[in-house]
C-alpha positions as CSV (number, residue, x, y, z in Angstrom):
1,M,137.5,179.1,95.4
2,S,139.6,181.9,96.7
3,S,140.5,183.8,93.5
4,E,139.4,184.0,90.0
5,A,141.3,182.0,87.5
6,S,142.8,183.5,84.5
7,A,141.8,182.7,80.9
8,G,143.7,180.0,79.1
9,G,144.6,181.9,76.0
10,E,143.2,183.9,73.1
11,G,140.8,181.8,71.2
12,G,142.0,178.7,73.2
13,A,139.9,175.8,74.4
14,R,137.6,176.4,77.2
15,A,138.2,174.5,80.4
16,G,135.7,172.8,82.7
17,P,133.9,174.1,85.7
18,P,135.9,176.2,88.3
19,Q,137.7,174.1,90.9
20,P,137.9,175.1,94.6
21,A,141.2,176.0,96.2
22,A,140.1,174.0,99.3
23,S,137.3,171.5,99.4
24,Y,133.9,172.7,100.7
25,L,133.0,170.3,103.5
26,A,129.3,169.2,103.4
27,M,128.7,170.3,106.9
28,N,130.2,173.7,106.2
29,V,127.9,174.2,103.2
30,I,124.8,173.1,105.1
31,V,125.8,175.5,108.0
32,R,126.2,178.3,105.5
33,I,122.8,177.6,104.0
34,L,121.2,177.6,107.5
35,R,122.9,180.9,108.2
36,M,121.1,182.4,105.2
37,V,117.9,180.9,106.5
38,C,118.5,182.4,110.0
39,R,118.4,185.9,108.4
40,H,114.7,185.3,107.9
41,R,114.0,185.1,111.7
42,L,110.2,185.8,111.5
43,G,109.4,183.2,108.7
44,M,111.8,180.7,110.2
45,G,110.5,181.1,113.8
46,L,106.8,180.8,112.7
47,G,107.7,177.8,110.6
48,I,109.4,176.1,113.6
49,L,106.5,177.0,115.9
50,A,104.0,175.5,113.4
51,A,106.1,172.3,113.1
52,V,106.3,172.0,116.9
53,A,102.6,172.5,117.2
54,A,101.8,170.0,114.5
55,A,104.1,167.5,116.1
56,N,102.6,168.0,119.5
57,F,99.0,167.5,118.3
58,Q,100.1,164.4,116.5
59,L,101.6,163.1,119.7
60,L,98.4,163.8,121.6
61,I,96.5,161.3,119.5
62,P,98.1,158.0,120.7
63,R,98.1,159.0,124.4
64,Y,94.4,160.1,124.3
65,L,93.5,157.1,122.3
66,G,95.1,154.6,124.8
67,A,93.5,156.4,127.8
68,A,90.1,156.3,126.0
69,V,90.3,152.6,125.4
70,D,91.0,151.9,129.0
71,H,88.3,154.3,130.2
72,A,85.7,152.7,127.9
73,Q,86.8,149.2,129.0
74,A,86.4,150.3,132.7
75,L,82.9,151.7,132.0
76,L,81.9,148.5,130.2
77,A,82.5,146.6,133.5
78,N,79.4,148.4,134.9
79,A,76.6,146.1,134.0
80,G,73.9,148.8,134.3
81,T,74.9,151.9,132.3
82,G,78.3,150.8,131.3
83,A,77.6,150.4,127.6
84,D,75.9,153.8,127.2
85,A,78.7,155.5,129.2
86,A,81.3,153.7,127.1
87,K,79.6,154.9,123.9
88,A,79.5,158.4,125.2
89,A,83.1,158.3,126.2
90,L,84.2,157.0,122.7
91,W,82.1,159.8,121.1
92,T,83.9,162.4,123.2
93,T,87.2,160.7,122.2
94,A,86.2,160.8,118.5
95,L,85.5,164.6,118.8
96,V,88.8,165.2,120.6
97,L,90.7,163.2,117.9
98,F,88.8,165.1,115.2
99,A,89.8,168.5,116.7
100,A,93.4,167.3,117.2
101,G,93.6,166.1,113.6
102,L,92.1,169.4,112.3
103,L,94.5,171.5,114.3
104,R,97.4,169.3,113.2
105,G,96.3,169.7,109.6
106,V,96.1,173.5,110.0
107,F,99.6,173.7,111.6
108,T,101.1,171.3,109.0
109,M,99.6,173.4,106.2
110,V,101.2,176.6,107.8
111,Q,104.5,174.7,108.2
112,N,104.5,173.5,104.6
113,Y,103.6,176.9,103.3
114,L,106.3,178.7,105.3
115,G,108.8,176.1,104.3
116,E,108.1,176.6,100.6
117,A,108.0,180.3,101.0
118,L,111.4,180.3,102.8
119,G,112.8,177.9,100.2
120,H,111.8,180.2,97.4
121,R,113.2,183.3,99.3
122,I,116.6,181.5,99.7
123,G,116.5,180.5,96.0
124,Y,115.8,184.1,95.0
125,E,118.6,185.5,97.1
126,L,121.1,182.9,95.7
127,R,120.0,183.5,92.1
128,L,120.5,187.2,92.6
129,A,123.9,186.8,94.3
130,Y,125.0,184.3,91.6
131,F,123.9,186.5,88.7
132,E,125.4,189.6,90.3
133,K,128.7,187.8,90.7
134,L,128.6,186.6,87.0
135,Q,128.3,190.3,86.0
136,R,131.4,191.2,88.0
137,L,133.7,188.3,87.1
138,S,136.4,189.2,84.6
139,F,136.7,188.1,81.0
140,G,139.4,185.6,82.0
141,F,136.8,183.6,84.0
142,H,134.2,183.6,81.2
143,D,136.8,182.6,78.7
144,R,137.7,179.5,80.8
145,V,134.3,178.2,82.0
146,H,131.5,176.9,79.9
147,S,128.4,179.0,80.0
148,G,126.3,175.8,79.9
149,D,127.9,174.8,83.2
150,L,127.3,178.3,84.7
151,M,123.7,178.0,83.6
152,A,123.2,174.6,85.2
153,R,124.7,175.9,88.5
154,G,122.5,179.0,88.4
155,M,119.3,177.0,87.7
156,L,119.6,173.3,88.7
157,D,122.0,173.7,91.7
158,I,120.1,176.6,93.2
159,E,116.9,174.6,92.8
160,G,118.7,171.8,94.8
161,V,119.5,174.2,97.6
162,R,115.9,175.5,97.6
163,R,114.4,172.0,97.9
164,F,116.7,171.3,100.8
165,V,115.4,174.3,102.7
166,E,111.8,173.6,101.7
167,N,111.8,169.8,102.4
168,A,114.5,168.9,104.9
169,M,114.6,171.7,107.5
170,Y,111.1,171.6,109.1
171,R,110.7,167.9,108.5
172,S,113.9,167.4,110.6
173,V,112.3,169.4,113.4
174,V,109.2,167.2,113.3
175,L,111.3,164.1,113.1
176,V,113.3,165.0,116.2
177,I,110.2,165.9,118.3
178,L,108.2,162.8,117.3
179,V,111.1,160.3,117.7
180,G,112.6,162.1,120.7
181,Y,109.5,162.6,122.8
182,G,107.6,159.6,121.5
183,G,110.6,157.3,122.2
184,Y,111.1,158.7,125.6
185,H,107.4,158.2,126.5
186,L,107.4,154.7,125.2
187,L,110.5,153.7,127.2
188,Q,109.1,155.3,130.3
189,T,105.8,153.4,130.0
190,D,107.4,150.0,129.3
191,P,111.2,149.7,128.7
192,V,110.8,146.3,126.9
193,L,108.0,147.3,124.6
194,G,109.5,150.7,124.1
195,A,112.8,149.1,122.9
196,L,110.9,146.8,120.6
197,A,108.7,149.6,119.2
198,L,111.8,151.7,118.5
199,S,114.0,148.9,117.2
200,F,113.3,149.8,113.6
201,V,114.5,153.4,114.0
202,P,118.3,152.7,114.3
203,I,118.1,150.2,111.4
204,V,116.6,152.9,109.2
205,A,119.0,155.6,110.6
206,W,122.0,153.3,110.0
207,R,121.1,152.6,106.4
208,A,120.5,156.3,105.8
209,A,123.9,157.2,107.3
210,V,125.7,154.6,105.2
211,S,124.1,155.8,102.0
212,R,124.7,159.5,102.7
213,L,128.3,159.6,101.5
214,W,127.4,157.6,98.4
215,L,124.4,159.9,97.7
216,R,126.6,162.9,97.9
217,R,129.0,161.4,95.3
218,T,126.0,160.4,93.2
219,W,124.5,163.9,93.3
220,R,127.8,165.4,92.4
221,E,128.1,163.2,89.3
222,L,124.5,163.8,88.3
223,Q,124.8,167.5,88.6
224,E,128.0,167.4,86.4
225,R,126.1,165.3,83.8
226,L,123.2,167.7,83.8
227,S,125.7,170.6,83.4
228,E,127.2,168.8,80.4
229,M,123.7,168.3,78.9
230,T,123.0,172.0,79.3
231,R,126.3,172.9,77.6
232,I,125.6,170.5,74.7
233,M,122.1,171.8,74.2
234,E,123.2,175.4,74.4
235,E,126.0,174.9,71.8
236,N,123.6,173.0,69.6
237,L,121.0,175.7,69.6
238,G,123.6,178.4,69.1
239,G,125.1,176.6,66.2
240,I,122.0,175.0,64.7
241,R,122.8,176.4,61.2
242,V,126.3,174.9,61.2
243,V,124.9,171.6,62.5
244,R,122.3,171.4,59.7
245,A,124.7,172.7,57.0
246,F,127.1,169.8,57.8
247,M,124.2,167.3,58.3
248,A,125.6,166.6,61.8
249,Q,122.3,166.0,63.5
250,A,123.0,162.4,64.1
251,F,126.5,163.2,65.6
252,E,125.0,165.8,67.9
253,L,122.1,163.5,68.9
254,A,124.6,160.7,69.7
255,K,126.7,163.0,71.8
256,F,123.7,164.3,73.8
257,D,122.3,160.7,74.1
258,A,125.6,159.4,75.7
259,V,125.6,162.1,78.4
260,S,121.8,161.7,78.9
261,A,122.1,158.0,79.2
262,S,124.9,158.4,81.8
263,A,122.7,160.8,83.7
264,I,119.9,158.2,83.7
265,A,122.2,155.4,84.9
266,I,123.3,157.6,87.8
267,S,119.7,158.5,88.6
268,L,118.6,154.9,88.6
269,K,121.4,154.0,91.0
270,R,120.2,156.6,93.3
271,V,116.6,155.5,92.9
272,D,117.7,151.9,93.6
273,V,119.4,152.9,96.9
274,R,116.3,155.0,97.9
275,Y,113.8,152.1,97.4
276,R,116.1,149.6,99.0
277,N,116.2,151.8,102.1
278,G,112.4,152.1,101.8
279,A,111.9,148.4,101.6
280,A,114.3,147.8,104.5
281,M,112.3,150.4,106.6
282,I,109.0,148.8,105.8
283,F,110.2,145.3,106.7
284,S,111.9,146.4,109.9
285,Y,108.8,148.5,110.9
286,Y,106.3,145.6,110.5
287,A,108.8,143.2,112.2
288,A,108.9,145.6,115.1
289,M,105.2,146.0,115.2
290,G,104.8,142.2,115.1
291,L,107.1,141.8,118.1
292,V,105.2,144.6,120.0
293,L,101.9,142.9,119.3
294,W,103.3,139.5,120.3
295,V,105.0,140.6,123.5
296,G,102.5,143.3,124.3
297,G,99.6,140.9,123.8
298,A,101.2,138.4,126.1
299,K,101.5,141.2,128.7
300,V,97.9,142.1,128.3
301,I,96.9,138.5,128.8
302,D,99.1,138.3,131.9
303,G,97.6,141.5,133.2
304,T,101.0,143.3,133.2
305,I,99.7,146.2,130.9
306,S,96.3,147.3,129.8
307,V,94.7,147.0,126.4
308,G,94.8,150.8,126.2
309,A,98.6,150.8,126.8
310,L,99.1,148.3,124.0
311,T,96.9,150.4,121.8
312,E,98.9,153.5,122.6
313,F,102.2,151.6,121.7
314,L,100.8,150.6,118.3
315,A,99.4,154.1,117.7
316,F,102.8,155.6,118.5
317,M,104.4,153.2,116.1
318,A,101.9,154.2,113.4
319,I,102.7,157.8,114.0
320,L,106.5,157.2,114.0
321,Q,106.4,155.4,110.7
322,Q,105.9,158.5,108.6
323,P,108.7,160.7,110.0
324,V,111.1,157.7,110.1
325,R,110.3,156.9,106.5
326,Q,111.3,160.5,105.7
327,I,114.8,160.0,107.1
328,G,115.9,158.7,103.6
329,M,114.3,161.8,102.0
330,I,115.9,164.2,104.4
331,V,119.3,162.5,103.9
332,N,118.8,162.5,100.1
333,S,117.7,166.2,100.2
334,T,120.6,167.2,102.5
335,A,123.1,165.4,100.2
336,R,121.8,167.2,97.2
337,G,121.7,170.5,99.0
338,S,125.3,170.2,100.2
339,I,126.5,169.3,96.7
340,S,124.4,171.9,95.0
341,G,125.3,174.5,97.5
342,K,129.0,173.7,97.0
343,R,128.7,174.2,93.3
344,V,126.9,177.5,93.7
345,F,129.2,178.9,96.4
346,E,132.2,178.0,94.4
347,V,131.2,180.7,91.9
348,I,129.7,183.2,94.4
349,D,133.0,183.1,96.5
350,L,135.1,184.0,93.5
351,Q,136.9,187.3,93.6
352,P,137.1,189.1,90.2
353,A,140.6,189.5,88.8
354,I,139.8,193.0,87.4
355,V,138.6,195.3,90.2
356,D,138.9,198.9,91.3
357,R,141.9,199.6,93.5
358,A,141.1,200.9,97.0
359,D,142.4,204.4,96.1
360,A,141.0,204.4,92.5
361,G,139.6,207.7,91.3
362,D,137.5,208.6,88.3
363,L,139.2,209.0,85.0
364,V,139.3,212.7,84.0
365,P,139.7,212.7,80.3
366,T,141.1,216.1,79.0
367,E,142.1,215.3,75.5
368,G,141.8,211.5,75.2
369,V,145.5,210.7,74.5
370,L,145.9,206.9,74.6
371,K,149.4,205.6,75.2
372,F,150.8,202.0,75.4
373,E,154.2,201.9,77.1
374,H,156.2,198.7,76.6
375,V,153.1,196.5,77.2
376,D,153.5,192.8,77.5
377,F,150.4,190.6,78.0
378,S,149.8,186.9,78.5
379,Y,146.5,185.1,79.0
380,D,148.3,182.5,81.2
381,P,148.9,183.6,84.8
382,S,152.4,182.3,84.5
383,G,153.1,185.0,82.0
384,C,154.0,182.6,79.1
385,P,153.4,182.6,76.3
386,L,153.1,186.3,75.6
387,A,150.1,187.4,73.3
388,L,151.6,190.9,73.1
389,Q,155.3,191.8,73.5
390,D,156.8,195.3,74.1
391,V,154.0,197.2,72.3
392,S,154.3,201.0,72.5
393,F,152.4,203.6,70.7
394,E,150.6,206.9,71.3
395,V,147.5,208.2,69.6
396,G,145.6,211.4,70.4
397,P,142.3,213.1,69.6
398,G,141.5,213.7,66.0
399,R,143.9,211.0,65.0
400,T,143.4,207.4,63.9
401,L,145.6,204.4,64.6
402,G,145.3,201.4,62.3
403,I,146.1,197.9,63.5
404,V,146.7,195.1,61.1
405,G,148.2,191.6,61.1
406,P,147.7,188.0,60.4
407,P,145.2,185.9,62.5
408,G,146.5,185.3,66.1
409,S,148.9,188.3,65.9
410,G,147.3,189.9,69.0
411,K,145.1,192.5,67.3
412,S,141.9,191.8,69.3
413,T,144.0,191.3,72.5
414,L,145.2,194.8,72.1
415,A,141.6,196.1,71.8
416,H,140.6,194.2,74.9
417,L,143.3,195.8,77.0
418,V,142.1,199.5,76.3
419,P,138.9,199.2,78.4
420,R,140.8,196.9,80.9
421,F,139.0,193.7,80.1
422,Y,142.3,192.2,81.1
423,D,145.3,193.6,83.0
424,V,148.7,194.0,81.3
425,T,151.4,191.6,82.4
426,A,154.1,194.3,82.1
427,G,154.3,197.9,81.1
428,R,151.3,200.2,81.4
429,I,148.4,201.9,79.5
430,T,147.5,205.5,80.1
431,I,144.8,207.9,79.0
432,D,145.8,211.5,79.4
433,G,148.7,210.3,81.6
434,Q,146.5,208.4,84.0
435,D,147.3,204.7,84.4
436,I,144.0,202.9,83.6
437,R,144.6,200.6,86.6
438,D,144.4,203.6,88.9
439,V,140.9,204.7,87.8
440,T,137.5,203.2,88.4
441,L,136.2,200.7,85.8
442,E,133.0,202.7,85.4
443,S,134.7,205.9,84.5
444,L,137.2,204.1,82.2
445,R,134.6,202.2,80.3
446,T,132.5,205.3,80.0
447,A,135.4,207.0,78.3
448,V,136.3,204.1,76.1
449,G,133.9,202.7,73.5
450,V,134.6,199.3,72.0
451,M,132.9,197.8,69.0
452,A,133.8,194.1,69.3
453,Q,134.6,191.8,66.5
454,D,131.8,189.4,67.5
455,T,128.7,191.5,67.5
456,F,126.1,190.6,70.1
457,L,122.6,192.0,70.0
458,F,119.8,191.6,72.6
459,S,116.3,190.4,72.0
460,A,114.9,193.8,72.3
461,P,113.8,196.8,70.1
462,I,116.4,198.4,67.8
463,E,116.2,201.6,69.8
464,S,117.0,199.7,73.1
465,N,120.0,198.0,71.5
466,I,121.4,201.2,70.2
467,A,120.8,203.0,73.6
468,Y,122.1,200.0,75.7
469,G,125.0,202.0,77.1
470,E,122.8,205.0,77.8
471,P,119.2,204.0,78.3
472,E,118.0,207.5,78.8
473,A,119.4,208.8,75.5
474,A,117.1,211.1,73.6
475,E,115.4,209.8,70.4
476,E,117.3,212.4,68.4
477,R,120.6,211.2,69.6
478,V,119.7,207.6,68.8
479,T,118.7,208.7,65.2
480,E,122.0,210.7,64.9
481,V,124.2,207.7,65.6
482,A,122.1,205.4,63.5
483,E,122.6,207.9,60.6
484,L,126.4,207.9,61.3
485,A,126.5,204.1,61.2
486,Q,124.6,204.1,57.9
487,L,121.7,202.3,59.4
488,H,118.9,204.9,59.7
489,H,117.6,204.5,56.2
490,Y,117.2,200.8,56.7
491,I,115.4,201.3,60.0
492,E,113.0,203.7,58.5
493,R,111.8,201.1,56.0
494,L,110.8,198.7,58.8
495,P,107.1,198.6,59.8
496,S,107.8,199.6,63.4
497,R,111.0,201.5,62.7
498,Y,113.1,201.9,65.8
499,E,110.6,199.9,67.9
500,T,111.2,196.8,65.7
501,L,112.0,193.8,67.9
502,I,115.3,192.1,67.1
503,G,115.3,188.4,67.4
504,E,117.6,186.3,69.5
505,R,121.3,187.5,69.0
506,G,120.0,189.6,66.1
507,L,119.9,186.6,63.7
508,N,117.0,188.2,61.7
509,L,119.5,190.9,60.6
510,S,122.3,190.6,58.1
511,G,125.9,190.5,59.3
512,G,126.4,194.0,58.0
513,Q,123.3,195.3,59.7
514,R,124.4,193.8,63.0
515,Q,127.8,195.4,62.7
516,R,126.3,198.8,61.9
517,L,123.9,198.6,64.8
518,S,126.9,197.6,67.1
519,I,128.8,200.7,65.7
520,A,125.9,202.9,66.6
521,R,125.7,201.4,70.1
522,S,129.4,202.0,70.7
523,I,129.4,205.6,69.7
524,L,126.2,206.7,71.3
525,P,127.6,207.4,74.8
526,G,130.1,209.8,73.3
527,P,133.4,208.2,74.4
528,S,136.7,210.0,74.0
529,V,138.5,206.8,72.9
530,I,136.9,204.5,70.4
531,V,138.2,201.1,69.3
532,F,136.7,199.4,66.2
533,D,137.7,195.7,66.2
534,D,137.2,194.6,62.6
535,S,133.9,196.5,62.5
536,T,133.5,196.3,58.8
537,S,134.3,192.7,58.1
538,S,130.6,191.8,57.2
539,V,129.7,194.7,55.1
540,D,129.9,195.2,51.3
541,A,132.4,197.5,49.7
542,G,129.9,200.3,49.2
543,T,128.7,200.3,52.8
544,E,132.2,200.0,54.0
545,Q,133.2,203.2,52.1
546,K,130.2,205.1,53.7
547,I,131.2,203.8,57.2
548,R,134.8,204.8,56.6
549,A,133.7,208.3,55.7
550,A,131.5,208.5,58.8
551,L,134.3,207.2,61.0
552,R,136.6,209.9,59.6
553,E,134.1,212.4,60.6
554,L,133.7,210.9,64.0
555,S,137.5,210.8,64.5
556,R,137.9,214.6,64.1
557,E,137.3,215.0,67.8
558,R,138.1,211.6,69.2
559,T,141.0,209.2,69.6
560,T,140.3,206.3,67.3
561,I,141.8,202.8,66.9
562,I,140.7,200.7,63.9
563,I,141.5,197.1,63.8
564,S,140.9,195.4,60.4
565,H,142.1,192.8,58.1
566,R,141.0,195.0,55.2
567,L,143.8,197.4,54.4
568,S,141.2,199.6,52.6
569,S,139.8,200.5,56.0
570,L,143.2,201.7,57.2
571,I,144.6,203.7,54.2
572,H,143.6,207.0,55.7
573,A,144.9,206.2,59.3
574,D,147.5,208.6,60.7
575,E,149.7,205.6,61.7
576,I,149.4,201.9,61.1
577,L,150.9,199.1,63.2
578,F,151.6,195.7,61.6
579,L,151.5,193.1,64.4
580,D,152.9,189.6,64.0
581,G,153.4,187.2,66.9
582,G,152.3,189.9,69.4
583,R,155.1,192.3,68.3
584,V,155.0,195.5,66.2
585,V,157.1,194.5,63.2
586,E,156.3,197.5,61.0
587,R,154.8,200.9,61.6
588,G,154.1,204.1,59.7
589,T,151.6,205.7,57.3
590,H,150.1,203.7,54.4
591,A,152.6,205.3,52.0
592,E,155.5,204.7,54.3
593,L,154.7,201.0,54.8
594,L,154.3,200.5,51.1
595,A,157.7,202.1,50.6
596,L,159.2,199.6,53.1
597,R,158.2,196.8,50.7
598,G,157.8,194.5,53.7
599,R,155.0,192.5,55.3
600,Y,152.4,195.3,54.9
601,Q,153.2,195.9,51.2
602,A,152.9,192.1,50.5
603,L,149.5,191.9,52.2
604,Y,148.4,195.1,50.3
605,E,149.4,193.6,46.9
606,L,147.7,190.3,47.8
607,Q,144.4,192.1,48.7
608,M,144.6,194.4,45.7
609,H,145.2,191.5,43.4
610,G,142.3,189.6,44.9
611,A,140.0,192.6,44.5
612,A,141.0,193.1,40.8
613,E,140.5,189.4,40.1
614,G,137.1,189.6,41.7
615,A,136.1,192.6,39.7
616,E,137.2,190.9,36.4
617,T,135.1,187.8,37.1
618,T,132.0,189.8,38.1
619,P,129.1,189.1,35.7
620,P,128.4,192.1,33.3
621,P,125.2,193.9,34.0
622,R,123.5,193.3,30.6
623,G,123.8,189.5,30.5
624,G,127.3,189.2,29.1
625,V,129.6,186.4,30.1
626,A,132.4,187.1,32.6
627,S,135.8,185.6,31.8
628,R,139.1,185.3,33.6
629,P,142.2,186.9,32.0
630,A,144.4,184.4,30.3
């Protein structure tokens, strides 16, 4: 994937996983993983040495065993002391085999440990690189790709790469040494018996090669199903209240069951191929052993070879059985590693759409004058349709700009453009005359505070959530902004006060409390430009009035944009823009817009009528009965 894709549209449906501009070839992915492994030269080198040593000690056993049998048989020919000498020779052989087995076990243990350690190290590096890239990718990417798929890639697919490094690499070294050297030695000793002894190897290798491409496709389908399962589970847990409110548990269970059943079916097909290959290997192995025993036994009877030579052949076959049986595992692990690596690298290779220009400098705010100059914006890379069209305004320090309009008119889109979450399609945005595309993102987002419409709180103490943008903030500063957001008195009533732990996404707080905490978090760093995107939508009228008063105090020294569907929040704004279809259709002060008797005035009357109607139907405080006007 060469570049980051843009978002589909404001509030639009989210697309599937990212697609590569050019296919990642399996071999290229494996080579890339091996390059990562090669950066750990010491661990990799020691692991290979341990694998070579373990393989050589394993190869020593058949050769020494065959020689010992012939030696003991020769000693038995001596009628006098042959039996005792043969027993002594066999005892010596047993000790040598014990020592060889012990050393092989030690080196195998070292090989396995280093393999696992290397696998975990590669997994750690991939997770870190993957997570770091997710932090840098622009909002357009996160709008388009399901977070469940990203989580599956970051967990399940990286685990697939780790298992490839852990299981396949060193085992491949052992396999090459045992089959290569063992096969060469057998063919050198007796070409006919050697060919018979090795006859099962190409059969197993052929089946593994044939199943390799099928396994890659199967692993790709399985990883996609697992991603879908993760997405469904994430959505279900995030919306569990909605699910239960609509009694949709059966529907959600059926949806999850369908994907889960599909994953099981794919897994069973993979298991079927795996065990078919295993059965074919076992049959071909024992068939080859039977042929070696038959032909080799005849050669022993004819005196062509010794009993020790036949023993050596059979012992070599016993040793070769294990690594050859692992061919299927190695192929399966490699197939999974290549598919998983491809899915991980697709994200890691993305280039963020919003980045600092090469010559970008720090934003130097002098007054904090924010200016939109004929701004067009589209979520679609083609530039159509436009979410904002020819939007122009200027607002300076100590002044407040109000934004209002029907749903989908582009209000939140405008808010997202100020901190450069997206780049404008046409026109430009400046702060104190500096184009925000010409300054660093860090300096821009330090100078611009955004209180988003959808409040998100972290599972951490209240103080940590408020000071999220400035972790080293003094306790007095945290308390100050909490008071400004009308939150301090509530916090003081909690048992642990500012150390109270907020639950996941702040669900143990009311909607108004979450929004007030988010307001405090936005204003703590002291930005020169503050954007409040419907920040009072979940608070009662009394709290809204207090927050409005606090915001007016805050706006005395800062440039403020307030986006709200409640006109009561905008009455005191110095200028109000009415957006519709991405265009500014009306602008002016509250009084000027009412005098126009246009869209703003109609919305104002609608809201005032609704407020009056609500007040008239409110139950009286002393138990009287509320009634609607006739």
